[in-house]
N, C-alpha and C positions, 0 to 999 in steps of 0.2 A: 804291869806285864811289860817285858821287853820285846822287841820286834826285830827281825832281820830280813833281808832279802832271801828268796828261795834260789839258792845258786847264782847263776849269772843273770837271772830275769830281774825285772823291776817290781816283782810281786812281794808284798810285805807280809810276813806270816809271824805268828808268835813263837817264842822260844820253846814252849811246850806244845805238843800236838796231842789232841784228845783222841785216843784210840777207842773205838765203839765195838770191839769184838765181842765183848761181854752183854751188849745190848740184846735182849732177846733170850739167848740160853741161860744167862745168870742173873740178868737184871730186867725186871719187867718194864712194860712201855712207859707207865707213869714215873717210875723212879729214873728212867733213862731220860726222858724229858726234863726231870729236875736237874739231873747232872748237867745236861747240855746248857740248860738256862744258867746254872751256876759258873760253868766254864766260860760262857760268853759274858757274864757279868764281870768275871775276873780278868777279861781281856784276852782269853784264849780264842783266836779266830780260825784256827787250822784244825779241822776234823778228818779224820782218816777212817775209811771203812772199806769193804770189798763186797762183791756181788755174792760170794759164797757165805758170808758171815750169817749165822744162824744155824748152819751147818745141817748136814744129813736132809731130813724131809722139810726142814724149815729153812733151807738156803734161800737167801733174799730177804729174811724177815728182819735183819738189821737195817738194811736200807729202807724198808718200809717204816720203820720206827722213826728214822731221821726224817723221812718224808712227811710223816704225820706231824713231827714237831715243826718243820718248815711251814706247814699248812696253818699252824697258829698265827702266823703273821708276825707283826712286831718288828720287822726288819731282820728276822733270824736269817733267812736265807742270804739277804744282801750283805750281812755281816760276817758270814762264814766263807772261808776258803775251803771248798769241798774237794775231798780226794777219795776216789774209790779204785777198784781194781778189777782186772779182767784176766782170766786164764783158767781158773778152777771149773771143773765140771758142773754145769748147772741143771743137767738132765735129771730125771726122776731116778732115784737110787735103784728102783726095781725094774726099770726099763731103759737101759743104756741105748744111746743112739749117736752116730757119728756127728762131728762138727758142733758139738755143744760144750767144748772146751778149747783151751790152747789159744793161739794167736793167728789162726787163719783169718783172711779178709772177711769170710762169711761169719765166723763166730764173733769177731770184733764188732762188726755192725749190728747183729743181733744182740750181743750182750750190752753195748752201749745204749741202745734203744730200751732194753729191758730195765737197765739200772735208772735211766732218766725217768721211766714211768714209775717205778718203785719210789724213788726219791721225790717224785713231785716237782721236778725242776727242769729248765729248759736247757741247762748246760752243766758240765762238769768241769770244775776248775783245774784239776790235776787227774788225768786218767792214767793209771799205773798198770804196767805189766806185772802180774803177780809172780811170775817165774819166767825163766828164759825158755823159749821153744825153739829146740834144735832142728825141727823139721820144716819149719816154715822160714823162707828167705826174707831178708829185711826189707827188700824192695817192696814185697807184697804187704808186709805189715805197715810200712810208712804210707803206702799208697791208701790203705784203709784209713789211717789216721788223718792223712791230708784231707780227705773227704770230710771227716767229722770236724776238723778245724775249720775247712771252708764253710761249712753249714753252721758254725757257731755252737756246736754241741760240745766240743772239747776245747779248752784254751791252751792248756800245757800237758806235757806227757813225761811220765816218770818211769822208773823201773823198780823192782823189788826183788831181792834175793839173786841178783845178777853177779856173774864173776867179773873181774876186771876186764878181760878180753871181750866180754859180751858188751860191756858198756862202750869200749873202743869201736867194736864192729858196728854197733847200732848208730852212733854218732858220726862215724866216718860215712856211712851210707846216707845218713841223714844230710850231712854236709855236701855230698855229691848231688843230692837232690834239691839242695838249696833251702832246706827247712831246718828249723830250730833244733830238732832232736830232743834227746833226754835232758830234763833239767834237774831232776833229782833221783836219788837211789835210797830205797828203804832196805836196810840190812840189819842183821843180828849183830849187835854191837854193844858191848858193856864192859865193865872192869875185868869180869871173868873171861868173856869171849871176845878176843882182841884179833883174831886171825884177819879180820877185814883190812887191818892195818898194812898188811902185806902188799896187796894188790887193788882190792876194790876201793878203799878210800883214796889212795894215789891217783887211781884212774877217775874217780869222781872229782878229785880236785883239779886234775889236768884239763877235764872237759867242762869244768864249770858247773858240776851238779851239787846240789845241796844233799847233805847226808842227813837221812831221818832213822836214827836207830830204833828197832823194835825189841821188845823184851829188854828194857834197860836195866832191869833188876834181876836179869837171868831166871825168869819164872818165879821170883820172890825170894831167891837165895840171898840176894844182896839187901833185902829189905828187913834184916834183923831175924833171919829164919831160925837161928839157934836160940836166941832169946825167946821167941815165940814158942819154940819147942819146949824149952824149960818151963814157960808159963802154962803149957797145955794147949796152946793155940795151934800147934802144927804148922805146916805149910801147904799151900795149894798150888798146883801147876797143871794146866790142861795137858801140856806136853811131857811132864814128868822130869824136866831138866833139873829141878831144885832137888827133888827126891833121889835121883841118880847121883847128883854131885854130892850131897851130905851123906850118902852111903860110903863115899870113898874117903878113908882116914886122912889121907893127904890133902885132898880138897876140903875136907872138913876142918882141919888144923888151920888152913888159910882163911876160911871164913871166920874162924874163931879169933884169929889175929886181926881180922878186918873188924869186927865187932868190938874187940878190945880197944883198937885205934880210935873208933868213933866214940867210945865211952870217954877215952882220955880227953877228947876234943869237945865233948858234950854235943856231938851231932848225931842225929838219928841216922842209922845205917841206910835207910831208903834215901834220905836227903842227900848223904854223901854220894851215892851211886849216881843220882841224876845230876848233882851238881859237878861231879866229875866229868860227865858227857858234855854239860853245857860249857865247861871250860876248854873243850877240844875245839881248835879253830875250824875244823872241817864240819862240824855238827851244826846243822840248822836247828833242830830241836828233836829231843827224845820222844817217842809215843808213849804216853801213860794210858792204861786201859782200866780205869776205875770201875769197880762193881758197885760202890756206894759213894755218896756225896763225902764221907769222911775220908776215903782213899784219894779223892780229887783234892780236898783241902791239904792233905798231906804232900801231895806232889807239888802243889803250887808254892810250898815254901821254898823248894829248891831254887826257884828262879832268882830270889833275892839272896842266896847264899854263896859267898865267895870262899873256897877253901884256901887256907894259908899255904904258903910255899912248902913249909915243912910237912904239911899234911899231904899235899900232893906227891912230895918225894917218898913219904912212908908207903902210900898207895902203890906207887911204882915198884917198891921192894916187894910188896906182898903179891902183886898181880903184874909182873913184868910183861911188856908187850913182846911180840915175836920178832920185831925188827924188820926193816924194809926187805922187799924182794929185789933181786934174788938172793942176797946176802943171807937171809933167814934161813933159807934151805940149801944154798949152794956151798957154803963153807962157814 
């Protein structure tokens, strides 16, 4: 496994990030533990989760599964760089109540304590804002995080799904307060979805944030979706991004061209999609969210794969980026 530093920090993390969103809803506790053990054995030390994972009535279940894995000992917690998130509504679905979501100082404090309890740990290595909160001032947000950092309950802070201006606003406020600010941004980024290149990634680069792409295979569409469709395997996506894209004739043709290119080079489509992200200088590591051990093994292959220059050029022709802002939309 290769390692890199997370943004401008001294923290070393693996080039692949183990996403745990499927632990609970799709994968049982025993199999989830097996996947985490296999990831750690392969050198993956960066695990990502969120307080809302488990969803609906089972919100928090994923953190509990990770906590029970840590409880087995064997250096599991000590070897893991643990990232979780705050923002989503953690209240009972049938009994909504104020201040159980977003980034008020009250919710941040309560959410952090609840995550620590579910995870069975005394600290969170990377605490991420799951979304921007337009109604809470940054001085309030940073004041709440300053307390958690001073208490040793949080080490680093990151963002997820932020616009470029949000990254700038957050870190300029942190600079005025004399604190470290955001050190990472977790965003939707892959060969198909490259809008982050206009402003989010440049902002992250300018402020020294590591970029952690989620949905690196666009909900499975870049993982050989058409081949699986022909073989009767179909495609699965909780968000429906893959199904929506494959229903568009133009997009379907692009995916076919992509799979044909991968066949020409003897590369599995999923490996190529991850390897492309790993070739991007701003990317710390893509998040892979395996439901099975086999899916984890497949993702691990991409770390050792270096795509030749002609392959990268052909990928740019199939999936051109939007270009930098403001040129991408101004003229």
